[in-house]
C-alpha positions, 0 to 999 in steps of 0.5 A: 105755601112758600117760606115767605108766605109763612114768614109773613103770616107769623109776622101779622100773627105776632103784630095782632098779639102785640095790639091786643096786649097794647105792647106795640111799639108806639103804643102808650097807655094800653092803647096803639097810637097811629103815629110811628114816631110816637114816644110814650108820655112818660118818656117824653115827660122826662126827656123835657123835664131834664131839658134846659136843668142839668140838675133835674132828675126827670120826675118833675117839670116846671111851667117854662119847661112845659111851655117849651114842650107845648110850643114844640108841639104846637100845642101853644099856637097863641090862638087857642092855647096861649102861655097865659092860658098854661100859666094860669092852669099850672098855677092852680096846682100850687107848686113850682114843679109837678110830677107826672101825675099832676101834670096829666091833671093839669093837662086835663084842666087845661083840655076841658077849659079849652074844650080840646080833646085831651088825647089830642094834646097828648098825641102832639106832645108825644110825637114831637120828637125830642127836646130842642129839635124842632123844625124852624121856618126858613127865612124869607128871601126878602129877609136874606136879601137884606141881610146880604145888602147890610152885611155887604162890605163894599157899601160901608163908608166912613171909618167903618169902611176902613175896618175890612180890605179890599176883599171885604175881610175884616182886619181885626184889631187893626181895623178897630184901633189907631196904631201908634207911628213911633217914627217921630213924624206928626200924623199927616206928614207926607213927606217922610224920610225924604230929608236925607234924599234931598241934602 
């Protein structure tokens, strides 16, 4: 038996022991999960209960924070589960903020009423990543073309055309305000400074 084989065998034995004890990376509540990027439910709860509230200690979560978490985890899809559903079940707890135990009751109640497995909801909630980090769908080419067309300064007319120079760069305050000409001539006078040349 080579040293490499011995190392692999010991590594496998350690993994097996960890799985039996329920302490493997990504294991939550004594059961191993299939997702490597899963974080324990209590840690995810703490992270999302602090999201958007700098004064929060991470022990209680509000309905809006819960909805943000569920939208990021794609639990709220607008069809099977909506924000109205979450609000109804959250208000049954008769408090504005709930701890992790009450939140688990809320999830259980929501799962039963919508006939969804509680484990599936918790799996989505623990694998959605950190708060605020979500994958946004890229804009369609048609939307990008519309934005390009509307922001093309060469197509501007009237007073808006005067706000930009020939290269399309904005003139700043000079493009927005009429700068007072203190020369003494009325605006629109075309023969400025020609009197001295003719006399």
